[in-house]
Biopython code that builds the backbone (N, CA, C, O; Angstrom):
import numpy as np
from Bio.PDB.StructureBuilder import StructureBuilder

atoms = [
    (1, "MET", "N", (-13.097, 16.912, 0.174)),
    (1, "MET", "CA", (-12.266, 16.372, 1.231)),
    (1, "MET", "C", (-13.072, 15.316, 1.997)),
    (1, "MET", "O", (-14.276, 15.460, 2.206)),
    (2, "MET", "N", (-12.378, 14.262, 2.405)),
    (2, "MET", "CA", (-13.058, 13.194, 3.131)),
    (2, "MET", "C", (-12.134, 12.599, 4.184)),
    (2, "MET", "O", (-10.910, 12.641, 4.053)),
    (3, "GLN", "N", (-12.731, 12.052, 5.216)),
    (3, "GLN", "CA", (-11.993, 11.337, 6.261)),
    (3, "GLN", "C", (-12.050, 9.858, 5.911)),
    (3, "GLN", "O", (-13.135, 9.279, 5.843)),
    (4, "VAL", "N", (-10.886, 9.238, 5.689)),
    (4, "VAL", "CA", (-10.852, 7.809, 5.371)),
    (4, "VAL", "C", (-10.216, 7.049, 6.532)),
    (4, "VAL", "O", (-9.310, 7.541, 7.204)),
    (5, "ARG", "N", (-10.719, 5.838, 6.746)),
    (5, "ARG", "CA", (-10.225, 4.990, 7.818)),
    (5, "ARG", "C", (-9.908, 3.601, 7.260)),
    (5, "ARG", "O", (-10.418, 3.204, 6.212)),
    (6, "SER", "N", (-9.071, 2.889, 7.970)),
    (6, "SER", "CA", (-8.705, 1.531, 7.578)),
    (6, "SER", "C", (-9.951, 0.676, 7.389)),
    (6, "SER", "O", (-10.884, 0.733, 8.191)),
    (7, "GLY", "N", (-9.956, -0.115, 6.319)),
    (7, "GLY", "CA", (-11.063, -1.016, 6.052)),
    (7, "GLY", "C", (-12.145, -0.445, 5.150)),
    (7, "GLY", "O", (-12.961, -1.198, 4.620)),
    (8, "GLN", "N", (-12.168, 0.866, 4.965)),
    (8, "GLN", "CA", (-13.193, 1.461, 4.096)),
    (8, "GLN", "C", (-12.896, 1.120, 2.637)),
    (8, "GLN", "O", (-11.742, 0.974, 2.235)),
    (9, "ARG", "N", (-13.973, 0.998, 1.858)),
    (9, "ARG", "CA", (-13.862, 0.673, 0.426)),
    (9, "ARG", "C", (-14.362, 1.854, -0.393)),
    (9, "ARG", "O", (-15.361, 2.490, -0.059)),
    (10, "TYR", "N", (-13.637, 2.131, -1.478)),
    (10, "TYR", "CA", (-14.007, 3.225, -2.370)),
    (10, "TYR", "C", (-13.937, 2.749, -3.811)),
    (10, "TYR", "O", (-13.162, 1.853, -4.145)),
    (11, "VAL", "N", (-14.757, 3.361, -4.662)),
    (11, "VAL", "CA", (-14.752, 3.062, -6.087)),
    (11, "VAL", "C", (-14.571, 4.356, -6.866)),
    (11, "VAL", "O", (-14.889, 5.444, -6.386)),
    (12, "SER", "N", (-14.056, 4.210, -8.069)),
    (12, "SER", "CA", (-13.861, 5.364, -8.939)),
    (12, "SER", "C", (-15.182, 5.748, -9.599)),
    (12, "SER", "O", (-16.015, 4.893, -9.900)),
    (13, "ALA", "N", (-15.355, 7.040, -9.814)),
    (13, "ALA", "CA", (-16.540, 7.526, -10.526)),
    (13, "ALA", "C", (-16.284, 7.606, -12.034)),
    (13, "ALA", "O", (-17.194, 7.923, -12.800)),
    (14, "VAL", "N", (-15.033, 7.315, -12.468)),
    (14, "VAL", "CA", (-14.710, 7.445, -13.891)),
    (14, "VAL", "C", (-14.235, 6.152, -14.549)),
    (14, "VAL", "O", (-14.156, 6.079, -15.775)),
    (15, "CYS", "N", (-13.913, 5.120, -13.742)),
    (15, "CYS", "CA", (-13.452, 3.855, -14.320)),
    (15, "CYS", "C", (-13.764, 2.711, -13.355)),
    (15, "CYS", "O", (-14.476, 2.907, -12.370)),
    (16, "ALA", "N", (-13.235, 1.523, -13.634)),
    (16, "ALA", "CA", (-13.552, 0.328, -12.843)),
    (16, "ALA", "C", (-12.698, 0.166, -11.593)),
    (16, "ALA", "O", (-12.854, -0.830, -10.886)),
    (17, "THR", "N", (-11.808, 1.095, -11.292)),
    (17, "THR", "CA", (-10.917, 0.981, -10.137)),
    (17, "THR", "C", (-11.698, 0.964, -8.825)),
    (17, "THR", "O", (-12.619, 1.756, -8.622)),
    (18, "SER", "N", (-11.311, 0.044, -7.936)),
    (18, "SER", "CA", (-11.838, 0.047, -6.571)),
    (18, "SER", "C", (-10.682, -0.260, -5.625)),
    (18, "SER", "O", (-9.731, -0.952, -5.988)),
    (19, "ILE", "N", (-10.782, 0.269, -4.405)),
    (19, "ILE", "CA", (-9.691, 0.136, -3.438)),
    (19, "ILE", "C", (-10.233, -0.153, -2.047)),
    (19, "ILE", "O", (-11.417, 0.043, -1.772)),
    (20, "VAL", "N", (-9.342, -0.627, -1.166)),
    (20, "VAL", "CA", (-9.607, -0.767, 0.255)),
    (20, "VAL", "C", (-8.502, 0.014, 0.957)),
    (20, "VAL", "O", (-7.331, -0.102, 0.596)),
    (21, "VAL", "N", (-8.870, 0.801, 1.950)),
    (21, "VAL", "CA", (-7.888, 1.573, 2.708)),
    (21, "VAL", "C", (-7.195, 0.649, 3.701)),
    (21, "VAL", "O", (-7.854, -0.002, 4.513)),
    (22, "VAL", "N", (-5.860, 0.591, 3.637)),
    (22, "VAL", "CA", (-5.068, -0.218, 4.552)),
    (22, "VAL", "C", (-4.685, 0.622, 5.767)),
    (22, "VAL", "O", (-4.830, 0.181, 6.907)),
    (23, "LYS", "N", (-4.193, 1.842, 5.514)),
    (23, "LYS", "CA", (-3.842, 2.784, 6.577)),
    (23, "LYS", "C", (-4.418, 4.143, 6.213)),
    (23, "LYS", "O", (-4.123, 4.686, 5.148)),
    (24, "GLY", "N", (-5.228, 4.680, 7.089)),
    (24, "GLY", "CA", (-5.829, 5.988, 6.840)),
    (24, "GLY", "C", (-5.049, 7.092, 7.528)),
    (24, "GLY", "O", (-4.482, 6.872, 8.598)),
    (25, "PRO", "N", (-5.010, 8.278, 6.930)),
    (25, "PRO", "CA", (-4.337, 9.411, 7.557)),
    (25, "PRO", "C", (-5.193, 9.986, 8.687)),
    (25, "PRO", "O", (-6.378, 9.672, 8.802)),
    (26, "SER", "N", (-4.585, 10.821, 9.509)),
    (26, "SER", "CA", (-5.310, 11.403, 10.639)),
    (26, "SER", "C", (-6.133, 12.626, 10.244)),
    (26, "SER", "O", (-6.959, 13.095, 11.028)),
    (27, "SER", "N", (-5.917, 13.145, 9.040)),
    (27, "SER", "CA", (-6.648, 14.339, 8.607)),
    (27, "SER", "C", (-7.478, 14.040, 7.356)),
    (27, "SER", "O", (-7.323, 12.985, 6.740)),
    (28, "ASP", "N", (-8.352, 14.968, 6.987)),
    (28, "ASP", "CA", (-9.155, 14.828, 5.774)),
    (28, "ASP", "C", (-8.249, 14.899, 4.546)),
    (28, "ASP", "O", (-7.260, 15.632, 4.533)),
    (29, "ILE", "N", (-8.598, 14.128, 3.514)),
    (29, "ILE", "CA", (-7.814, 14.119, 2.278)),
    (29, "ILE", "C", (-8.728, 14.255, 1.070)),
    (29, "ILE", "O", (-9.943, 14.090, 1.173)),
    (30, "ASP", "N", (-8.132, 14.555, -0.069)),
    (30, "ASP", "CA", (-8.851, 14.700, -1.329)),
    (30, "ASP", "C", (-8.487, 13.507, -2.213)),
    (30, "ASP", "O", (-7.690, 13.645, -3.141)),
    (31, "LEU", "N", (-9.065, 12.339, -1.931)),
    (31, "LEU", "CA", (-8.760, 11.093, -2.627)),
    (31, "LEU", "C", (-9.478, 11.055, -3.966)),
    (31, "LEU", "O", (-10.700, 11.189, -4.034)),
    (32, "LYS", "N", (-8.699, 10.869, -5.034)),
    (32, "LYS", "CA", (-9.261, 10.860, -6.386)),
    (32, "LYS", "C", (-8.765, 9.660, -7.189)),
    (32, "LYS", "O", (-7.757, 9.036, -6.857)),
    (33, "CYS", "N", (-9.495, 9.363, -8.243)),
    (33, "CYS", "CA", (-9.075, 8.384, -9.235)),
    (33, "CYS", "C", (-9.438, 8.950, -10.595)),
    (33, "CYS", "O", (-10.586, 9.329, -10.828)),
    (34, "GLY", "N", (-8.474, 9.009, -11.482)),
    (34, "GLY", "CA", (-8.729, 9.551, -12.812)),
    (34, "GLY", "C", (-9.021, 11.036, -12.802)),
    (34, "GLY", "O", (-9.606, 11.557, -13.752)),
    (35, "GLY", "N", (-8.620, 11.735, -11.734)),
    (35, "GLY", "CA", (-8.839, 13.174, -11.630)),
    (35, "GLY", "C", (-10.170, 13.564, -11.014)),
    (35, "GLY", "O", (-10.469, 14.753, -10.905)),
    (36, "THR", "N", (-10.984, 12.585, -10.606)),
    (36, "THR", "CA", (-12.305, 12.837, -10.023)),
    (36, "THR", "C", (-12.388, 12.175, -8.646)),
    (36, "THR", "O", (-11.830, 11.097, -8.446)),
    (37, "ALA", "N", (-13.070, 12.802, -7.712)),
    (37, "ALA", "CA", (-13.191, 12.272, -6.348)),
    (37, "ALA", "C", (-13.763, 10.858, -6.353)),
    (37, "ALA", "O", (-14.696, 10.554, -7.096)),
    (38, "MET", "N", (-13.185, 9.994, -5.505)),
    (38, "MET", "CA", (-13.703, 8.631, -5.352)),
    (38, "MET", "C", (-14.945, 8.672, -4.478)),
    (38, "MET", "O", (-15.145, 9.610, -3.706)),
    (39, "VAL", "N", (-15.774, 7.649, -4.606)),
    (39, "VAL", "CA", (-17.014, 7.562, -3.828)),
    (39, "VAL", "C", (-17.008, 6.261, -3.027)),
    (39, "VAL", "O", (-16.313, 5.309, -3.382)),
    (40, "ALA", "N", (-17.781, 6.228, -1.954)),
    (40, "ALA", "CA", (-17.871, 5.033, -1.121)),
    (40, "ALA", "C", (-18.412, 3.861, -1.934)),
    (40, "ALA", "O", (-19.288, 4.032, -2.781)),
    (41, "ALA", "N", (-17.881, 2.674, -1.667)),
    (41, "ALA", "CA", (-18.367, 1.478, -2.350)),
    (41, "ALA", "C", (-19.855, 1.318, -2.072)),
    (41, "ALA", "O", (-20.315, 1.572, -0.959)),
    (42, "GLY", "N", (-20.595, 0.904, -3.070)),
    (42, "GLY", "CA", (-22.036, 0.760, -2.941)),
    (42, "GLY", "C", (-22.792, 1.966, -3.470)),
    (42, "GLY", "O", (-24.005, 1.904, -3.669)),
    (43, "THR", "N", (-22.080, 3.063, -3.697)),
    (43, "THR", "CA", (-22.702, 4.247, -4.286)),
    (43, "THR", "C", (-22.984, 3.965, -5.750)),
    (43, "THR", "O", (-22.128, 3.433, -6.456)),
    (44, "ASP", "N", (-24.163, 4.311, -6.207)),
    (44, "ASP", "CA", (-24.540, 4.083, -7.597)),
    (44, "ASP", "C", (-23.860, 5.107, -8.499)),
    (44, "ASP", "O", (-24.060, 6.311, -8.341)),
    (45, "VAL", "N", (-23.054, 4.623, -9.448)),
    (45, "VAL", "CA", (-22.372, 5.496, -10.406)),
    (45, "VAL", "C", (-23.008, 5.248, -11.767)),
    (45, "VAL", "O", (-22.892, 4.154, -12.319)),
    (46, "ASP", "N", (-23.686, 6.271, -12.315)),
    (46, "ASP", "CA", (-24.435, 6.114, -13.556)),
    (46, "ASP", "C", (-23.539, 5.890, -14.772)),
    (46, "ASP", "O", (-23.659, 4.874, -15.458)),
    (47, "SER", "N", (-22.650, 6.830, -15.036)),
    (47, "SER", "CA", (-21.783, 6.706, -16.208)),
    (47, "SER", "C", (-20.339, 6.896, -15.777)),
    (47, "SER", "O", (-20.052, 7.607, -14.815)),
    (48, "ARG", "N", (-19.462, 6.268, -16.483)),
    (48, "ARG", "CA", (-18.032, 6.376, -16.181)),
    (48, "ARG", "C", (-17.349, 6.929, -17.427)),
    (48, "ARG", "O", (-17.041, 6.177, -18.352)),
    (49, "PRO", "N", (-17.107, 8.262, -17.456)),
    (49, "PRO", "CA", (-16.590, 8.912, -18.653)),
    (49, "PRO", "C", (-15.130, 8.626, -18.974)),
    (49, "PRO", "O", (-14.674, 8.967, -20.066)),
    (50, "GLY", "N", (-14.391, 8.017, -18.073)),
    (50, "GLY", "CA", (-12.970, 7.761, -18.299)),
    (50, "GLY", "C", (-12.119, 8.799, -17.585)),
    (50, "GLY", "O", (-12.606, 9.875, -17.241)),
    (51, "PRO", "N", (-10.838, 8.477, -17.361)),
    (51, "PRO", "CA", (-9.959, 9.367, -16.610)),
    (51, "PRO", "C", (-9.562, 10.617, -17.391)),
    (51, "PRO", "O", (-9.564, 10.628, -18.622)),
    (52, "ALA", "N", (-9.223, 11.664, -16.649)),
    (52, "ALA", "CA", (-8.738, 12.905, -17.245)),
    (52, "ALA", "C", (-7.284, 12.720, -17.679)),
    (52, "ALA", "O", (-6.573, 11.865, -17.150)),
    (53, "ALA", "N", (-6.856, 13.521, -18.636)),
    (53, "ALA", "CA", (-5.471, 13.476, -19.105)),
    (53, "ALA", "C", (-4.530, 13.750, -17.937)),
    (53, "ALA", "O", (-4.780, 14.635, -17.118)),
    (54, "GLY", "N", (-3.450, 12.982, -17.871)),
    (54, "GLY", "CA", (-2.498, 13.114, -16.779)),
    (54, "GLY", "C", (-2.807, 12.207, -15.606)),
    (54, "GLY", "O", (-1.948, 11.983, -14.753)),
    (55, "TYR", "N", (-4.015, 11.684, -15.552)),
    (55, "TYR", "CA", (-4.439, 10.769, -14.480)),
    (55, "TYR", "C", (-4.890, 9.445, -15.101)),
    (55, "TYR", "O", (-5.841, 8.824, -14.627)),
    (56, "ASP", "N", (-4.211, 9.024, -16.146)),
    (56, "ASP", "CA", (-4.632, 7.844, -16.904)),
    (56, "ASP", "C", (-3.550, 6.766, -17.021)),
    (56, "ASP", "O", (-3.504, 6.039, -18.013)),
    (57, "GLN", "N", (-2.675, 6.662, -16.001)),
    (57, "GLN", "CA", (-1.647, 5.613, -16.028)),
    (57, "GLN", "C", (-2.192, 4.277, -15.549)),
    (57, "GLN", "O", (-1.565, 3.241, -15.772)),
    (58, "GLY", "N", (-3.339, 4.280, -14.900)),
    (58, "GLY", "CA", (-3.993, 3.044, -14.495)),
    (58, "GLY", "C", (-3.591, 2.536, -13.124)),
    (58, "GLY", "O", (-2.618, 2.998, -12.528)),
    (59, "THR", "N", (-4.368, 1.569, -12.635)),
    (59, "THR", "CA", (-4.099, 0.892, -11.370)),
    (59, "THR", "C", (-3.997, -0.599, -11.651)),
    (59, "THR", "O", (-4.542, -1.091, -12.639)),
    (60, "ILE", "N", (-3.292, -1.319, -10.773)),
    (60, "ILE", "CA", (-3.075, -2.748, -10.958)),
    (60, "ILE", "C", (-3.646, -3.487, -9.751)),
    (60, "ILE", "O", (-3.343, -3.151, -8.606)),
    (61, "ILE", "N", (-4.470, -4.489, -10.016)),
    (61, "ILE", "CA", (-5.102, -5.247, -8.935)),
    (61, "ILE", "C", (-4.032, -5.889, -8.044)),
    (61, "ILE", "O", (-3.053, -6.452, -8.534)),
    (62, "GLY", "N", (-4.241, -5.793, -6.737)),
    (62, "GLY", "CA", (-3.324, -6.381, -5.775)),
    (62, "GLY", "C", (-2.161, -5.486, -5.371)),
    (62, "GLY", "O", (-1.476, -5.775, -4.390)),
    (63, "LYS", "N", (-1.928, -4.418, -6.099)),
    (63, "LYS", "CA", (-0.827, -3.503, -5.772)),
    (63, "LYS", "C", (-1.261, -2.509, -4.708)),
    (63, "LYS", "O", (-2.427, -2.123, -4.631)),
    (64, "ARG", "N", (-0.300, -2.104, -3.892)),
    (64, "ARG", "CA", (-0.539, -1.084, -2.869)),
    (64, "ARG", "C", (-0.041, 0.259, -3.382)),
    (64, "ARG", "O", (1.000, 0.353, -4.032)),
    (65, "TYR", "N", (-0.803, 1.281, -3.074)),
    (65, "TYR", "CA", (-0.454, 2.656, -3.436)),
    (65, "TYR", "C", (-0.413, 3.443, -2.136)),
    (65, "TYR", "O", (-1.201, 3.183, -1.226)),
    (66, "TRP", "N", (0.513, 4.418, -2.041)),
    (66, "TRP", "CA", (0.694, 5.110, -0.772)),
    (66, "TRP", "C", (1.120, 6.549, -0.956)),
    (66, "TRP", "O", (1.556, 6.973, -2.026)),
    (67, "ASP", "N", (0.976, 7.279, 0.132)),
    (67, "ASP", "CA", (1.427, 8.661, 0.187)),
    (67, "ASP", "C", (2.245, 8.804, 1.461)),
    (67, "ASP", "O", (1.701, 8.760, 2.565)),
    (68, "GLU", "N", (3.542, 8.974, 1.306)),
    (68, "GLU", "CA", (4.451, 9.047, 2.444)),
    (68, "GLU", "C", (4.152, 10.255, 3.335)),
    (68, "GLU", "O", (4.319, 10.194, 4.553)),
    (69, "LYS", "N", (3.712, 11.338, 2.723)),
    (69, "LYS", "CA", (3.451, 12.581, 3.470)),
    (69, "LYS", "C", (2.292, 12.426, 4.464)),
    (69, "LYS", "O", (2.403, 12.865, 5.608)),
    (70, "THR", "N", (1.184, 11.807, 4.041)),
    (70, "THR", "CA", (-0.002, 11.684, 4.905)),
    (70, "THR", "C", (-0.098, 10.338, 5.617)),
    (70, "THR", "O", (-0.816, 10.214, 6.609)),
    (71, "GLY", "N", (0.620, 9.324, 5.121)),
    (71, "GLY", "CA", (0.541, 7.985, 5.704)),
    (71, "GLY", "C", (-0.538, 7.118, 5.084)),
    (71, "GLY", "O", (-0.733, 5.979, 5.508)),
    (72, "LEU", "N", (-1.249, 7.639, 4.079)),
    (72, "LEU", "CA", (-2.308, 6.866, 3.413)),
    (72, "LEU", "C", (-1.701, 5.677, 2.672)),
    (72, "LEU", "O", (-0.693, 5.807, 1.978)),
    (73, "GLU", "N", (-2.338, 4.516, 2.837)),
    (73, "GLU", "CA", (-1.960, 3.337, 2.070)),
    (73, "GLU", "C", (-3.237, 2.607, 1.685)),
    (73, "GLU", "O", (-4.092, 2.348, 2.531)),
    (74, "VAL", "N", (-3.364, 2.275, 0.395)),
    (74, "VAL", "CA", (-4.539, 1.564, -0.102)),
    (74, "VAL", "C", (-4.087, 0.379, -0.943)),
    (74, "VAL", "O", (-2.960, 0.348, -1.438)),
    (75, "VAL", "N", (-4.977, -0.595, -1.097)),
    (75, "VAL", "CA", (-4.709, -1.727, -1.977)),
    (75, "VAL", "C", (-5.803, -1.747, -3.041)),
    (75, "VAL", "O", (-6.984, -1.562, -2.744)),
    (76, "CYS", "N", (-5.391, -1.971, -4.273)),
    (76, "CYS", "CA", (-6.321, -1.985, -5.405)),
    (76, "CYS", "C", (-7.016, -3.353, -5.463)),
    (76, "CYS", "O", (-6.353, -4.389, -5.534)),
    (77, "THR", "N", (-8.353, -3.348, -5.433)),
    (77, "THR", "CA", (-9.116, -4.592, -5.490)),
    (77, "THR", "C", (-9.761, -4.825, -6.852)),
    (77, "THR", "O", (-10.254, -5.917, -7.134)),
    (78, "SER", "N", (-9.755, -3.791, -7.698)),
    (78, "SER", "CA", (-10.253, -3.904, -9.067)),
    (78, "SER", "C", (-9.499, -2.881, -9.909)),
    (78, "SER", "O", (-9.526, -1.686, -9.615)),
    (79, "ALA", "N", (-8.833, -3.351, -10.946)),
    (79, "ALA", "CA", (-7.996, -2.488, -11.775)),
    (79, "ALA", "C", (-8.822, -1.629, -12.728)),
    (79, "ALA", "O", (-9.962, -1.957, -13.060)),
    (80, "GLY", "N", (-8.223, -0.529, -13.154)),
    (80, "GLY", "CA", (-8.873, 0.356, -14.104)),
    (80, "GLY", "C", (-7.858, 1.302, -14.725)),
    (80, "GLY", "O", (-6.704, 1.329, -14.296)),
    (81, "PRO", "N", (-8.258, 2.074, -15.719)),
    (81, "PRO", "CA", (-7.341, 2.978, -16.413)),
    (81, "PRO", "C", (-7.021, 4.275, -15.668)),
    (81, "PRO", "O", (-6.106, 4.994, -16.069)),
    (82, "GLY", "N", (-7.746, 4.592, -14.598)),
    (82, "GLY", "CA", (-7.504, 5.834, -13.860)),
    (82, "GLY", "C", (-6.394, 5.681, -12.836)),
    (82, "GLY", "O", (-6.215, 4.603, -12.269)),
    (83, "SER", "N", (-5.635, 6.766, -12.592)),
    (83, "SER", "CA", (-4.583, 6.782, -11.580)),
    (83, "SER", "C", (-5.140, 7.323, -10.273)),
    (83, "SER", "O", (-5.980, 8.223, -10.271)),
    (84, "LEU", "N", (-4.666, 6.768, -9.160)),
    (84, "LEU", "CA", (-5.052, 7.262, -7.844)),
    (84, "LEU", "C", (-4.238, 8.512, -7.524)),
    (84, "LEU", "O", (-3.062, 8.604, -7.878)),
    (85, "SER", "N", (-4.872, 9.473, -6.853)),
    (85, "SER", "CA", (-4.156, 10.693, -6.481)),
    (85, "SER", "C", (-4.748, 11.303, -5.225)),
    (85, "SER", "O", (-5.890, 11.033, -4.852)),
    (86, "LEU", "N", (-3.942, 12.128, -4.589)),
    (86, "LEU", "CA", (-4.390, 12.980, -3.492)),
    (86, "LEU", "C", (-4.312, 14.390, -4.041)),
    (86, "LEU", "O", (-3.224, 14.941, -4.207)),
    (87, "GLY", "N", (-5.457, 14.968, -4.321)),
    (87, "GLY", "CA", (-5.463, 16.271, -4.993)),
    (87, "GLY", "C", (-4.839, 16.115, -6.366)),
    (87, "GLY", "O", (-5.308, 15.323, -7.182)),
    (88, "ASP", "N", (-3.776, 16.874, -6.622)),
    (88, "ASP", "CA", (-3.087, 16.817, -7.915)),
    (88, "ASP", "C", (-1.904, 15.862, -7.920)),
    (88, "ASP", "O", (-1.294, 15.653, -8.969)),
    (89, "ARG", "N", (-1.565, 15.277, -6.779)),
    (89, "ARG", "CA", (-0.374, 14.435, -6.629)),
    (89, "ARG", "C", (-0.728, 12.966, -6.847)),
    (89, "ARG", "O", (-1.457, 12.381, -6.047)),
    (90, "VAL", "N", (-0.216, 12.361, -7.929)),
    (90, "VAL", "CA", (-0.481, 10.954, -8.243)),
    (90, "VAL", "C", (0.225, 10.068, -7.224)),
    (90, "VAL", "O", (1.387, 10.296, -6.889)),
    (91, "LEU", "N", (-0.493, 9.047, -6.731)),
    (91, "LEU", "CA", (0.068, 8.121, -5.747)),
    (91, "LEU", "C", (0.930, 7.062, -6.434)),
    (91, "LEU", "O", (0.484, 6.425, -7.389)),
    (92, "PRO", "N", (2.160, 6.872, -5.955)),
    (92, "PRO", "CA", (3.008, 5.823, -6.527)),
    (92, "PRO", "C", (2.680, 4.466, -5.917)),
    (92, "PRO", "O", (2.038, 4.379, -4.870)),
    (93, "GLU", "N", (3.132, 3.406, -6.589)),
    (93, "GLU", "CA", (3.019, 2.064, -6.013)),
    (93, "GLU", "C", (3.946, 1.997, -4.816)),
    (93, "GLU", "O", (5.035, 2.570, -4.829)),
    (94, "ARG", "N", (3.511, 1.295, -3.784)),
    (94, "ARG", "CA", (4.366, 1.130, -2.605)),
    (94, "ARG", "C", (5.420, 0.084, -2.940)),
    (94, "ARG", "O", (5.084, -0.986, -3.449)),
    (95, "PRO", "N", (6.697, 0.376, -2.663)),
    (95, "PRO", "CA", (7.735, -0.626, -2.951)),
    (95, "PRO", "C", (7.559, -1.837, -2.045)),
    (95, "PRO", "O", (7.034, -1.710, -0.940)),
    (96, "PRO", "N", (7.994, -3.016, -2.502)),
    (96, "PRO", "CA", (7.870, -4.221, -1.682)),
    (96, "PRO", "C", (8.667, -4.091, -0.386)),
    (96, "PRO", "O", (9.738, -3.485, -0.360)),
    (97, "GLN", "N", (8.136, -4.662, 0.677)),
    (97, "GLN", "CA", (8.820, -4.658, 1.967)),
    (97, "GLN", "C", (9.816, -5.824, 2.006)),
    (97, "GLN", "O", (9.450, -6.956, 1.691)),
    (98, "PRO", "N", (11.072, -5.556, 2.390)),
    (98, "PRO", "CA", (12.042, -6.659, 2.448)),
    (98, "PRO", "C", (11.677, -7.624, 3.589)),
    (98, "PRO", "O", (11.254, -7.203, 4.665)),
    (99, "LEU", "N", (11.848, -8.896, 3.330)),
    (99, "LEU", "CA", (11.588, -9.917, 4.339)),
    (99, "LEU", "C", (12.808, -10.019, 5.256)),
    (99, "LEU", "O", (13.935, -9.797, 4.815)),
    (100, "PRO", "N", (12.586, -10.352, 6.519)),
    (100, "PRO", "CA", (13.737, -10.512, 7.421)),
    (100, "PRO", "C", (14.579, -11.714, 7.007)),
    (100, "PRO", "O", (14.069, -12.685, 6.448)),
    (101, "SER", "N", (15.863, -11.631, 7.289)),
    (101, "SER", "CA", (16.750, -12.749, 6.914)),
    (101, "SER", "C", (16.424, -13.960, 7.789)),
    (101, "SER", "O", (15.921, -13.824, 8.904)),
    (102, "SER", "N", (16.718, -15.124, 7.266)),
    (102, "SER", "CA", (16.423, -16.361, 8.001)),
    (102, "SER", "C", (17.722, -17.038, 8.415)),
    (102, "SER", "O", (17.927, -18.225, 8.161)),
    (103, "ASP", "N", (18.588, -16.275, 9.050)),
    (103, "ASP", "CA", (19.889, -16.789, 9.472)),
    (103, "ASP", "C", (19.782, -18.014, 10.314)),
    (103, "ASP", "O", (20.799, -18.559, 10.743)),
]
sb = StructureBuilder()
sb.init_structure("model")
sb.init_model(0)
sb.init_chain("A")
sb.init_seg("    ")
for serial, (resi, resn, name, xyz) in enumerate(atoms, 1):
    if name == "N":
        sb.init_residue(resn, " ", resi, " ")
    sb.init_atom(name, np.array(xyz, "f"), 0.0, 1.0, " ", f" {name:<3s}", serial, name[0])
structure = sb.get_structure()
């Protein structure tokens, strides 16, 4: 479990995925990528064995991923084959926000 805040950067321990937290939840969370806990950017990761089965749908650079229940929102800054998750729950892509009309 970890406390994440806006602006923090994390990298996957199993693939090339990296993220920046856009909105952090108020409580500790179990942020994972590829089924393994993410680590703070700058942490030395020796080997990247690849994502676990069920957590291998991948991430897309520039896309936002979110969890409606906790309020967590992150943006992918480096794509990889691992899926982002909170515990066992895979994070979906955040749908695009509609622009206001220009009447």
